[in-house]
N, C-alpha and C positions, 0 to 999 in steps of 0.2 A: 610459764603458761601450762596449765594442766590439760589432761586429755579432753575433758569436756569442752574447754574453751577452744582447743584446736579443732575439735569436731564441729562446733557451732560455726566457727569461721570457715571451715571447709564446706559445710552445708550451704553457707551464704554464698560462697564462690560458685558452687554447683548451680544454685538457683540463678545466679547472675549469668552463668554460661547458657543455661536453658532459655532465659529471657532474651539474651543476645541472639541465640539461634532463631528464636521465634520472630524477633524483630527483623532479622535479615530475610527470613522466608516471606513474611508478610510484606516487607518493604519491596522485595523483588517483584511480587505480584502487582503491587500498586504502581511501581515504576513502569512495568511493562504496559499496563493499561494507560498510564499517563503518557508514555512515549508514543503509543499509537494515536493518541488524540492530538498531539502537537507536531506530528510529522508534516512536512511540506513536500508536495509532489510537483515535479516539473510539468511543463506542457502548457500550451496556450491555445486559444482559438486561432487557427491559422487561416491564411487566405492565399489565393493564387489566381493565375490567369491562364486560360487555355485559348489559343488563337488558331483559327482555321482548322478546326478538327473536322476531318472528312466524315460525313454521316449520310446514311440513307434515312431520309426524313419523310415518314408517312404517318398514317393514323394510328398505327400500332406502337409507335414511339421508338426513339433512339436512346438506349441506355448509356449513360456516361461511364459505365464500368468503374464506379466509385465504391466498390464493396470494402476497400481498405480504409475508408474514411467514415468516421462516425458523425452523424448530423451534417452530412454533406448538403450544402445549399447553393445551387448554381443560380446565376442571374445572366440571362442571355443579353449580349451587347450588340451582336451583329450576326446576320445570317445572309449568305450569298449562295446563289445557285451557281455551282462551280462549272457546270456545263455551258451556261449562257452568260455568266458573269453578272447577271442582274441581282440587285438586292431583293431580299424577301422581307416584306413588312413584318416587323416584330410582333404585331398583333396576330399574325397568322401562325405563330409558334408559341406554345405554352410549356410550362414545366410542372411536373408533379413528382415531388421527391427529386430523384436524380435522373429522371427520364424526360426527354424533350419530345413533345407531340406536335404534329402538323394539324392545325385546326381547320384546314381546307380540304377539298377533295383532290387537289393537285398533289402528286407524289414527286418529291425531289429526290432522285436517285443518287445525286452527287451534290450534297450541300456542304458548304464550309461554315461551321458554327464557331463563333468566338463568344466566350463567356468568362465571367469572374465567378469565384466560388469561395466559400468559407467552410471549414470543418473543425470539429471539436477534437483537438489532440491533447486535451488536459488529461493528466494522470491522476488516478485515485488510489488511495492506500488499500492494499489487499492484506488483511491481517493474517490469513492463512499462509501466504507465501512470503510475508514480511517485505514486500517490494511494492513499488508504485507501478501500476499498469494503466494503459490507456483504455478507453471504453470497450474496444474490441479485443483487448488482450494481445495486440500485435507488438507492442513495445513495452519494455519494462525499464525501470531505473531505480536506483537506491533512493531512500528517503533523505531529505535534507532538513536543515533548520538547526539552530544552535541547541535548543532544548532537546530535540530528538537525538542528535548525534552525541550529545553529552550523556544522555540516558543509555543509548545503545552502547557506548564505550564502557560505561560503568557496568552494565549488565554483562557485557563480554568478559570483563575482568572478574565479576562475581560468578560467572557461569561455571560449568562443570569443572573447568580447569582452575578456577579461581577460588575465592573464599566460599562461595556457595557449595562447592564440592566437599568442603570440610564440615558443613553443617551436620550431616548424619553422624560423622565421627565425633563431633563435639557433643551431640546429644547422647550418643552411646557411652562416651567416657563420663559424662555428667551422671547418667543413670548408674553406671558402675560405681562412681564415687559416692553416690547417695547410699547404695547398698553397702559399700565398704564402711561408710561412716556409721550407718545404723548397726552394723555388725560389731564394730569396734566400741560404739557407745554401749551396746548391750553387754559386751564382754568386759567393759570397764567398771560395771556396777559390782559392788561387793555384796556378798551374801551375809546376812546377819544371823 
């Protein structure tokens, strides 16, 4: 094989290396965006029961202190005047958000309220932190799902310590080989 044939095959290899590096770079960007779209986050709409919660029940309301719950929705099941033991008619108590209100002029200084409630503890993907967070940001968890974990594993292996860390070196070597090939090709021509 002569010098020109070697240089042409060397140039072909250099171009192949550059194309390979570009494919790895573009592929990584596409996979990151695809991985973010297929991630599954844990969490569900949860429910609970609160029984005989002691409250001062008047017209200004009793707050259930549910600030750690997103979309907290209580439903009163029973109200008892703890001082006298008599039941309070449920129609005399209303809810607005997470606050219980007495709808009568009577003030119950010591009422026991029982209620059920639901709250949204679903987690949503946060792309900046790459974690699943619940709506108030109080809980976090890792993303799950076969597609997401496979992509995350591959990106970790392609990451700065993996193949992707070699892409700049491959490009630099390729450019150097192109210059070297052009120099040798130019030097290989005979003057007439």
